[in-house]
C-alpha positions as CSV (number, residue, x, y, z in Angstrom):
1,M,10.8,-52.3,55.4
2,M,11.9,-51.9,51.8
3,Q,12.0,-48.4,50.4
4,P,12.1,-48.5,46.6
5,F,11.4,-44.9,45.5
6,E,13.8,-42.1,44.4
7,I,14.5,-39.1,46.5
8,F,12.8,-36.2,44.7
9,E,15.4,-33.7,43.4
10,Q,15.4,-30.5,41.3
11,R,16.2,-32.4,38.1
12,Y,13.0,-34.4,38.6
13,L,11.0,-31.2,39.0
14,D,12.5,-29.8,35.8
15,R,11.7,-33.1,34.0
16,L,8.0,-32.9,35.2
17,L,7.7,-29.4,34.0
18,K,9.3,-30.2,30.6
19,M,6.9,-33.2,30.2
20,K,3.9,-31.1,31.3
21,R,3.1,-33.4,34.1
22,H,1.7,-30.5,36.2
23,F,-0.3,-32.4,38.9
24,V,1.5,-33.9,41.8
25,V,-0.3,-35.7,44.7
26,T,1.5,-35.7,48.0
27,Q,0.9,-38.2,50.8
28,T,2.6,-39.3,54.0
29,Y,5.3,-41.9,53.2
30,R,6.1,-44.3,56.1
31,R,8.4,-46.7,54.3
32,A,11.3,-44.2,54.6
33,T,11.1,-43.7,58.4
34,D,14.4,-44.2,60.2
35,H,13.5,-45.3,63.7
36,F,17.0,-44.7,64.9
37,A,17.5,-41.1,63.7
38,E,17.6,-38.3,66.3
39,Y,15.6,-36.1,64.0
40,Q,13.0,-37.5,61.6
41,P,11.8,-35.2,58.8
42,T,8.3,-35.7,57.5
43,D,8.5,-38.1,54.6
44,L,6.2,-37.4,51.7
45,L,5.6,-39.4,48.6
46,L,5.0,-37.5,45.4
47,T,3.1,-39.0,42.5
48,D,2.9,-37.1,39.2
49,Y,0.0,-36.9,36.7
50,D,-0.6,-35.1,33.4
51,D,-4.3,-35.3,34.0
52,E,-6.0,-33.4,36.8
53,G,-8.8,-35.9,36.9
54,A,-6.4,-38.8,37.7
55,A,-4.7,-36.7,40.3
56,L,-8.1,-36.0,41.9
57,I,-8.9,-39.7,42.0
58,H,-5.6,-40.4,43.8
59,F,-6.1,-37.4,46.2
60,N,-9.6,-38.5,47.1
61,A,-8.3,-42.0,47.8
62,V,-5.8,-40.7,50.4
63,R,-7.2,-37.5,51.8
64,K,-9.5,-39.0,54.4
65,L,-6.7,-40.9,56.0
66,D,-3.8,-38.5,55.4
67,K,-3.8,-34.9,56.6
68,L,-0.7,-34.2,54.4
69,G,-2.5,-35.4,51.2
70,A,-2.6,-32.5,48.7
71,I,-2.5,-31.7,45.0
72,I,0.3,-29.5,43.9
73,N,-0.4,-27.8,40.5
74,L,3.0,-27.1,38.8
75,S,1.4,-24.7,36.4
76,K,1.0,-22.3,39.4
77,P,4.2,-20.5,40.3
78,A,3.2,-20.4,44.0
79,H,3.0,-24.2,44.0
80,I,6.4,-24.6,42.4
81,T,7.8,-22.2,45.0
82,K,6.3,-24.2,47.8
83,L,7.6,-27.5,46.4
84,K,11.1,-26.0,46.1
85,E,10.9,-24.8,49.7
86,M,9.9,-28.3,50.8
87,M,12.8,-29.8,48.8
88,E,15.4,-27.4,50.2
89,G,14.3,-27.3,53.8
90,E,14.8,-29.7,56.6
91,K,11.2,-30.2,57.6
92,Y,10.4,-32.6,54.7
93,R,12.1,-35.4,52.9
94,L,10.4,-35.9,49.5
95,Y,10.3,-39.2,47.5
96,W,9.1,-39.5,44.0
97,C,6.9,-42.5,43.2
98,V,9.4,-43.8,40.7
99,V,11.6,-46.9,40.9
100,K,15.0,-46.6,39.3
101,S,15.0,-50.2,38.1
102,L,11.7,-52.2,38.2
103,T,13.6,-55.3,37.0
104,G,16.1,-54.9,39.9
105,L,13.4,-54.4,42.4
106,Q,11.5,-57.5,41.1
107,K,14.7,-59.6,41.5
108,K,15.2,-58.2,45.0
109,V,11.6,-59.1,46.0
110,D,11.7,-62.5,44.4
111,A,14.9,-63.4,46.2
112,G,14.4,-61.7,49.5
113,Y,10.7,-62.3,50.1
114,K,10.2,-65.8,48.5
115,D,9.6,-67.6,51.8
116,K,7.4,-64.9,53.2
117,A,5.3,-64.9,50.0
118,R,4.8,-68.7,50.2
119,R,3.9,-68.4,53.9
120,F,1.4,-65.7,53.2
121,I,-0.2,-67.7,50.4
122,S,-0.3,-70.8,52.5
123,N,-1.9,-69.0,55.4
124,N,-4.4,-66.9,53.5
125,T,-5.5,-68.9,50.4
126,D,-6.7,-72.4,49.5
127,W,-3.8,-72.7,47.0
128,R,-1.8,-75.9,47.6
129,I,1.4,-75.3,45.7
130,K,3.8,-78.2,45.3
131,G,7.5,-77.7,45.8
132,D,8.3,-78.0,42.1
133,E,5.6,-75.4,41.0
134,T,6.3,-71.8,40.6
135,I,4.3,-68.7,41.4
136,K,4.8,-65.7,39.2
137,S,4.7,-62.3,40.9
138,T,4.6,-58.7,39.6
139,L,4.9,-55.5,41.5
140,E,2.8,-52.4,40.9
141,V,2.2,-49.1,42.6
142,I,-1.4,-47.9,43.2
143,F,-1.9,-44.5,44.8
144,G,1.5,-44.7,46.4
145,E,1.0,-48.2,47.8
146,I,3.1,-51.1,46.6
147,F,1.1,-54.2,45.7
148,I,2.3,-57.6,44.6
149,T,0.2,-59.8,42.3
150,F,0.7,-63.5,42.5
151,K,-0.3,-65.8,39.6
152,W,-0.5,-69.6,40.0
153,K,-2.2,-71.7,37.4
154,T,-5.5,-69.9,36.7
155,K,-5.6,-68.1,40.0
156,K,-4.6,-64.5,40.7
157,L,-4.1,-62.7,44.0
158,R,-3.2,-59.0,44.6
159,V,-2.0,-58.0,48.1
160,K,-0.3,-55.0,49.7
161,F,3.4,-55.7,49.8
162,Q,3.5,-54.7,53.5
163,D,1.3,-57.8,54.2
164,I,4.0,-60.0,52.6
165,E,6.7,-58.2,54.7
166,K,4.8,-59.0,57.9
167,A,4.2,-62.7,57.0
C-alpha cells in the first residue's frame, strides 16, 4: 500500500502556527501500518485548515467511523501541548496530509499502477479504450482519502485509490 504523506514534525507545527492554520483534524491512518513490526504505534493523519467551518465538515465526515477523529485547535495552548506530546511519545505516529512532490507521486502512480487502472476501468465501466488511446489521471486528497480521477474523451470517473490498488 502506497504511503505518500509526510511524517508530522515540529517544524510543520511551527509553520502551521505562523500561517495561522489553527484547525487540525485527526483521523486514523491505515496506509502507514507496518504489518511486520513488533510494535505498531497508532498512526494518525493530520489535515490542517485555516477555517473552523471547513475543519468541522471534515470532522463530521470521519467521526462516525473513526473514534480517533478530532479537531485540534492550535489557538489553544492545551491543544498544542497535547499535539506535542503525541509527536514526542511512542504511542502515536503522526502524518501530515501533505505530499512532498505531487508531480513525483503522479509519475509513480502512472508508472506503477497503469495496468491496475486499466483493469479497474475495464471491469467497472463501459469504457472501451483502444490500445493507442490514453487515459489522463489526476490525484487528489479528500478528507484524508486519496482519490484518482480518470478522464477519457468526454468521460470522467473518480475512485478511491485503494480500489485501484486492489484491482
